[in-house]
DRENMAR-45747 format. One record per residue (C-alpha): residue number from 1; residue in one letter; chain; x, y, z. Coordinates in steps of 0.25 Angstrom, whole numbers, always signed. Example, Ala and Ser with C-alpha at 12.3 -4.5 7.8 and 13.67 -1.06 7.14 Angstrom:
! residues 2
PT  semi  titi  paro     px     py     pz
PT     1     A     A    +49    -18    +31
PT     2     S     A    +55     -4    +29
END
This chain:
! residues 87
PT  semi  titi  paro     px     py     pz
PT     1     M     A    +31    +91    +60
PT     2     P     A    +45    +93    +62
PT     3     I     A    +50   +107    +65
PT     4     T     A    +65   +107    +65
PT     5     Q     A    +74   +104    +53
PT     6     S     A    +80    +92    +60
PT     7     A     A    +66    +86    +62
PT     8     K     A    +62    +88    +48
PT     9     K     A    +75    +81    +44
PT    10     A     A    +73    +69    +53
PT    11     I     A    +59    +67    +47
PT    12     R     A    +65    +67    +33
PT    13     G     A    +75    +57    +37
PT    14     S     A    +65    +48    +44
PT    15     L     A    +56    +48    +32
PT    16     R     A    +68    +43    +23
PT    17     K     A    +71    +32    +34
PT    18     K     A    +57    +28    +34
PT    19     A     A    +56    +27    +19
PT    20     L     A    +69    +18    +19
PT    21     N     A    +64     +9    +30
PT    22     D     A    +50     +8    +23
PT    23     Q     A    +58     +3    +11
PT    24     R     A    +66     -7    +18
PT    25     K     A    +54    -12    +26
PT    26     K     A    +46    -14    +13
PT    27     A     A    +57    -21     +6
PT    28     M     A    +58    -30    +17
PT    29     K     A    +43    -33    +18
PT    30     E     A    +42    -35     +3
PT    31     I     A    +53    -46     +2
PT    32     I     A    +48    -53    +14
PT    33     K     A    +34    -54     +8
PT    34     K     A    +40    -58     -5
PT    35     I     A    +47    -70     +2
PT    36     E     A    +35    -74    +10
PT    37     K     A    +26    -74     -2
PT    38     I     A    +36    -83    -10
PT    39     A     A    +40    -92     +2
PT    40     K     A    +25    -95     +5
PT    41     S     A    +23   -101     -9
PT    42     N     A    +25   -116     -9
PT    43     V     A    +34   -117    -21
PT    44     Q     A    +48   -120    -18
PT    45     S     A    +54   -111    -28
PT    46     D     A    +48    -99    -22
PT    47     K     A    +53   -103     -8
PT    48     D     A    +67   -104    -14
PT    49     E     A    +65    -90    -20
PT    50     A     A    +61    -85     -6
PT    51     R     A    +73    -90     +0
PT    52     K     A    +82    -83    -11
PT    53     M     A    +74    -70     -7
PT    54     L     A    +77    -72     +8
PT    55     S     A    +91    -66     +8
PT    56     G     A    +86    -53     +1
PT    57     A     A    +75    -53    +12
PT    58     F     A    +85    -55    +23
PT    59     Q     A    +93    -43    +17
PT    60     V     A    +81    -34    +17
PT    61     I     A    +77    -38    +31
PT    62     D     A    +91    -36    +37
PT    63     K     A    +92    -23    +30
PT    64     A     A    +79    -18    +36
PT    65     A     A    +83    -23    +50
PT    66     K     A    +97    -16    +49
PT    67     R     A    +91     -3    +45
PT    68     G     A    +81     -4    +57
PT    69     V     A    +68     -6    +48
PT    70     I     A    +65    -18    +56
PT    71     K     A    +71    -24    +69
PT    72     K     A    +82    -35    +69
PT    73     N     A    +73    -46    +75
PT    74     N     A    +62    -42    +65
PT    75     A     A    +72    -44    +53
PT    76     A     A    +76    -58    +59
PT    77     N     A    +61    -62    +61
PT    78     K     A    +58    -58    +46
PT    79     K     A    +71    -66    +41
PT    80     S     A    +68    -78    +49
PT    81     R     A    +53    -79    +45
PT    82     L     A    +57    -77    +30
PT    83     S     A    +68    -88    +31
PT    84     K     A    +58    -97    +38
PT    85     L     A    +48    -95    +27
PT    86     T     A    +57    -98    +16
PT    87     K     A    +62   -111    +21
END
């Protein structure tokens, strides 16, 4: 347990940051799963819908990388894999 006031404050701050990071990571995972599910179906209209969702997914992934939730190369790999899947 923290003893000093600054250590207590640091824990409060780290809990807030963890909550935000978890939200960003969850949003990223949800949109990726949605696109993968839609893209794996054989219907062409579904693939078009997945392509439309791609820019939103890229935005969420880039924001997570910018904030340090995931690393830059990890973001690039995710974006590459999604774009390859929707073609």
